[in-house]
N, C-alpha and C positions, 0 to 999 in steps of 0.2 A: 406855643401850645394852643390847642383849640380852647376857645372861651367856653368853659363849662361851669354851671352854677347849680347848687343844690335845688332840687325841684324840677330841673330840666328832665324831659322824658322823650322817649322815642318808641315807636311801635311799628309793627309790620304783621303780615299774615302769610301763611303758607299752607298748602294742602299737599300732604305726602301721598305719593302714588306707588304702585307696585313696581313700575319701571325705575323709580328712584331707588327703591330698595335693592333691585338687581344691581344697579351701579354701585351702591353702598357695599353690597356683599362682595362684589368683584374686587373692590379696593381693600376691604377689611378682612375678608375671609369668613365673615359671620353669616352662616347659612342656617341659623337656628330656625327650625320649622315653625315655631310659634309666630314668626314674622311673615311667613309666606304660604304656609300649608293650611288651607282652610279646614281640611278634615282634622288635622292635628289640633288646630286652635279651637275647633268645636268641642273638643274634649276638656277644655279649660274653662275657668270662670269668665274668660274674656269673650268666648264664643266665636270671635273672628280674629284674624291676624292683627297684631299690634305693632306699632312703629318702634324700632329700637331706641332706647334712651339716647344713644350717641347721635342718632339722626335728628332727634328733636332738638338737640343743642346747636345744630348747624345754624339756624336763623338767629340764634343769640349771638354767635360769632359774627354774623353779617351785620347785625345792629351795632355791635361794638366797633367793628373795624371800618364800617362805612358811614355810620350816622352819629353815634354817641359813645365815646368822644369823637371817633372818625378815623380817617386814614392815618396810619402811623401808630395806632393803638396797640398796646401789648398787654395781654392778660397776665396778671401777677398771681391771682389766686381765685378759686371758685369754691362754692359750697352749694350743691344742688340736691334737691330731694324730689324724686318723682312722686306725685300725689295720686294720679290716676293714669291708667293706660291710655295711650293715644291711638285713635283709630285712623286707618287710611281713608283717603278720599273725602275727608271732612275738614274744613278750615281750622287751623290752629292760629290763634291771635297772640302775639308776643308783645310784652310791655317791659320797657327798661326805664327805671327812674333813678336819678342821682340822689343818693342819701347824704353824701358828704364829699367835700373836696379838701385835700390837705395842701395849702399853699407852700408848705415847707418841702414836701416830698413830691408833689404833683400826682398824688394817687387819688383816684376817684373810687368811691364805694357805691355800688348800684344794687338795687333790688330788681330781680327779674321774676316776672310772672308770665305764665302761658295759660291760655284758656281754650277749651274746646266745648262748644255749646254752653258757654258761660260757667263751666266748671273748671276750677284750677287743675291743671294737669302737671305743672312744673313750677316749683317755688325755689328760689335760690338767691344767692348774693355773689357778686363779682367785684373783684378789685382790679383796676386797670390803670394804666398811665399811657403817655404818648411819647414816642420817639420819632424825631424828624417828621413832624406833622405835614400833611398835604391837604389841599382844599377838599372839602366835602363835595361829593358828586351831587347831581340832582336826584329827584325822587325816583328815577328809573330803577334804582336798586330795590325798590319795594318798601323801603323804610322811611319813616317820617319823623322829623325832629319837632318837638313842641317846647320852646324855651320857657323857663319858669316865669319870665317877665311878659309872656304873651298876654294880650288883652283877655280879660275874664268876662264872661257873659253870665248873667243871672236871669232866670225865668221867674216872673212874679205873676201868679194867677190871681184873678179877682182884683186886677190892678186899678179898676175904677172905683173900688170900695174904699172905705175909710182906712182900714189897716193896710190893704194892698198898696194904695197910693202913697201912704207914709213910708212903707218899706221901700218902695221904688225910689223915692226921693233920698232916703237914707243911704241906700246902696250907691246911687249915682254920685252922691257927695263923697263917697269913699272909693271912687275910681272904677266902679263896675259898669260895664255895658249891660244893656237890659233887653229882654224880650218880654213885653207887656201883653198878657193874655186877658182879654176883657170882652164883654158883650157890646161895648160901645161907650162913647163918652169919655175916652181917655186922651183926647187930643191935647188938652191943656197940660195934662200931666207929662205927656211925651215931650212937649215943647220945653217944659221946666227942666226935665232931666237932661235934655240936649244942651240947654243953657249951662247946666252944671258940668258939661264935658262928656256926657255919656253918648255912645252910639245906641240908638233906640230902634228896636224892631217891634212894630205894633201887630199883634195877632188877634184879630177879631173872631171870636168863636163862642158859641153857646155850648158850654161843657156838658150840658144835659143831653146833648145830641151826639150819639155815637159817631156819626159821619163827620161832624164838626170836630170832635175830639181827635179822630184819626188824622184829619188834615192838619190840625194844629200841632199834633205830635210830630208829624213829618217835617214841618217848618222848623220846629224847635230843635229837633235832632240835628238838622243841618248846621245849626249855630254852635254845636258842641259846648253846651253850657257846663259850667263847673258848679252851679248852685241852682236849686229849684226851691222856691218858696211857694207853698200851696196855701194861699189865703182865700181862695174862692169858696163860697158857701151859698147854698140855696137859701131863699128867704125862710125865716123861722116858721112861717105858716105853711110852707111847702109840704107835700106828702113824702113818705119814706122813699119812694122811687127817685124823686128828684134829689133828695139829700144824698142818697147812695150814688147816684150818677155824678153829681158835682163834687161830693166829698171824697168818695172812694174810687169810683171808676176813672175819674179824670186823673187823679194822682197815680193810680195804677198804670194807665196808658202812657202818661207823660214820662213817668220814671222808667218804664220799660223802653221807651224810645231813646232816652239819653244815657241809659246805664252803660251800654257798650263803650261809648266814648269816654266815660269816666273811668271805667276799668282799664282802658288802654293807657290812660294818663296816671292811673293809680291815685286819683284825686277827685273828690266830688263831695257834695253835701246836699242833703234833702232836709228842708225845714217845713214842718206842718204847723200851721196856726190851728192848734187844737182849742180846747175849752175846758174850764173847770167844771162845766156842766156835765162832763162825762163822769165825774166823781159825785157831784151833788144831785144830778138827775132831777131838775125841777119838774114839777107836775106839768104835763102837757107837752114836754119837750122830747118825747121818746124818739121821734123820727130824726130830729136834729142830732141827738146824742148817738143814734145808730150810725149816722153818716160820719161823725167825727171818730167814733170808735173803730169803724171799718177802715177809715183812712189811716189810723194809727197802726193797724195790722199790716199795711203796706210797708211802713218804715221798720216794723219788727222783722219782716221778712228780708228786707234789704240788709239790715244789720246782721241778721242771722247768717246770711250767705256771703256777704261781701264787706262786713265791718272790718275784717282783717286785711282787706285789700285796698285800704285808703278811702273807702266810701263811708261817710259819716251821716248819721240820722239824728235829728233833733225834733222833739215835740215841744212847742211853746204853748203853755196853757194859761192864758190870761183869764181874769174874771171879767166883769162887765167892762166894755170899752165904749167911751163916749162916741156918738156918731149916729148916723141914720139907721144902721142895721138893728140895733137893740133899742131904739128910741121908744118903741111902744111897750116895752116890758121892763126897762131899766128904771129903778127908783130915781126920783129927781136928785140931781147933784152927785150921783154916784157914778164911778167909772174911771178907768185909766184913760189917758190920752193916747190916741193912735200912735203918736210919736214915741211914747214910752215903749210900746210893743216893737216898733220899728228899730229903735236903738238896740234893744235886746237881740233882735234877729240879726242885725248887722254885726254885733259883737260875737254872736255864736258863729256866724259865717267866717269871721276872722280867726276864731280859735281853732285852727285846723288840727292841732295836736290833741285836743280834748276827746274824751270818749263819747260814744253815743249817749244821749241823755234826754230827759224831759225836764222842763223848767217851768215852775209855777211862778206866775207874776201877779202880784197884788200891790195895792198902794203902799203896803208896809215893806215891800222889797221882793227878793227872789229866793227861791229854794230850788236846788238842783238834785235830781235823782237819776239813777240809771234807768234805762228803758223798762227794766223789770221791776222798778219801784223802790230799789234800795237807795236810801238817801246818801248823797255824797257828803263826806265829811268836810267841814270848813278847814282851810289851811291852819296848822297849829301856829299859835303866837310865837314869835321868835324868843328863844331863851336868852336870859341875861348872861353875859359872859364877861370875864375880865378883859380889860382893854389890852390889846396886843401891843408889844413894844413898837416904838416908832420905826417905820420902815419895814416891819415884818410883812411877809407876803400873806395875802388873804386867800382863803379857800372858797372857791365859787360853789354855789349850790348846784348839785347835780340833778338829774332827772328824778321826778317824784318828790322833790323838795328836800332830799337828804344831802348831806355834805358829800361831794364826790371825792374819790371814786368808790368809797365803801358804804354807800347809803343802802337802806333797806330795798328800795326799788331795784337798784343795780344787782344786789345779791339774789333777790328773788328771780330776777330775769336770768341771771347766770345759772341758777338751779334749774329753772324751767328749760333752759336750752340744753342741759345735760340729758333731758328726756326727749325733747322735740327736735333737737339738732341745732347747729350753729346758725342756720339761716332762718329759723322760725321767727315770725313776726309776733313777739310775745306781748309787748306793751300795747294796751288797747284791745288785746285779744282775750281768749278764754275758751271754755268748752263750747264746741260747735262753731266757734268763730275762727280760731287759728287752726289751719289744717293739721291733723294729727292729734289735736288736743281733744280727746274724747274722755269718757268716764274712766277708762283704764289708765290713760295718761294722767288724768287728774290725780289718781291715787299715787302714781309714781312721782308726780311733781310735789305733792304734799310731803311724801317721804324724803325727797331731795331737799326740800325747804327745811324740814325738821333737822336733817343732818347738817345743813349749812349754818343754821342759827343755834343748834343745840337746844331746841325747845320741843315740847309736845303740843301739837295743834289740836283743838277740839274736834270731835268726830264730825261736827257740823261743817268743818272745812271742806269735806268731800263734796258737799252739795251747795253750801252757802258761800263758797269762795271760788266759784267757777269762772270768775273774771280776774284778770291780773290785778286790777286796782283793789278788788275786794280781798284778795289774798294778801296783798301788801298791808292793808289796814289790819287784818287779823294778826299778821306777824308783828307789826308795830305794837299792838296791844299786848301780845304774849311776851314779846321780848322786853317790854317796858314794865311788865308786872313784877 
């Protein structure tokens, strides 16, 4: 059997043409005018001919049969949902990611996503296995395999600064390769990270300069990073334009450059080193605050459009941090160590299954919130239970912290799938994040959850529980009342 591991991914691209449709129609007999008659299509909401769904599935079959798992693969079951119409003569990008592997049965479960112009057009799940495997061919098939264990590259901007350099060292110690973005003076840091075992790419750029940002973005995109940590910041005394260039525009341009690669792997993370000044707004810091707040908006946009596709956004908001940057304004003896911030960033980068969030970091500890400001609940303390008889089997905790398989999270997910379909990416999703989960679907999901648990949820559930995690918390509160 082909060696397949959860987290392996494969991707390819294809542009559908009118000539291909003619061949498809000759084989299938499907001559529906909406696929080839421009005058007919102009009368529809699509305005132009659209690719048949069965045609769009062809490259999925090629990825499975030729790349992942590869030759000898047999499809056992599928669940696909067309999200948007596919246009001819524009590239469609396909991504296949292994969710689970059953050693007992040899069955792989994979999530499939297809994008056109960065909009998801196809979302689904495939179960497959391998019979009489053969060697995978080279990449002439148009598909590319990315093993889960492939080297990971992290981009760190502001790498010569106090926080950026600490983050780079922390990531290098945890096995990340690095792309260090700095204005200069990061040679010693690069050498230290290489001694820790990292492959280091040094990118010297003034992020306040649009041309330099463009060049840096091109270099970084070629490295296909899985993590971007934006620690760069203009000096506190800089004007609003420099704060917006370095804080907002740099993150916008770098994230735009690397996002396609992350979407094809269905995996990636953006971390912004924000500031508690965005909430406290110290006198005279308006330009600094504006830059940080604008940078946060980039992560909100990424989460809004791609949070359901494996792309995670995190805003880390520390208070004063010891070092050169805040030395002129920080009260004596006050401030976190840069290494404390770096350890938190590294932990968030490793927490791939967590939702998008903002994290407040103070000398007293951390507090975690959703990006929209709703505080995450602390995990409940374990309940005291009677000792099980010797040798009795133990029930492992399931997703969401509930005892599997009947936990709250599992049941809420099952209820949501009755509305959104079996292939919907429910966990970590929500209104505007999971395809199809809109305000109408939210009402249907709340009704399905009420039926599942036999409870009445408050009216606020329609708007205040638009995320999977929030809905689970409300259900736990009502069911336990």
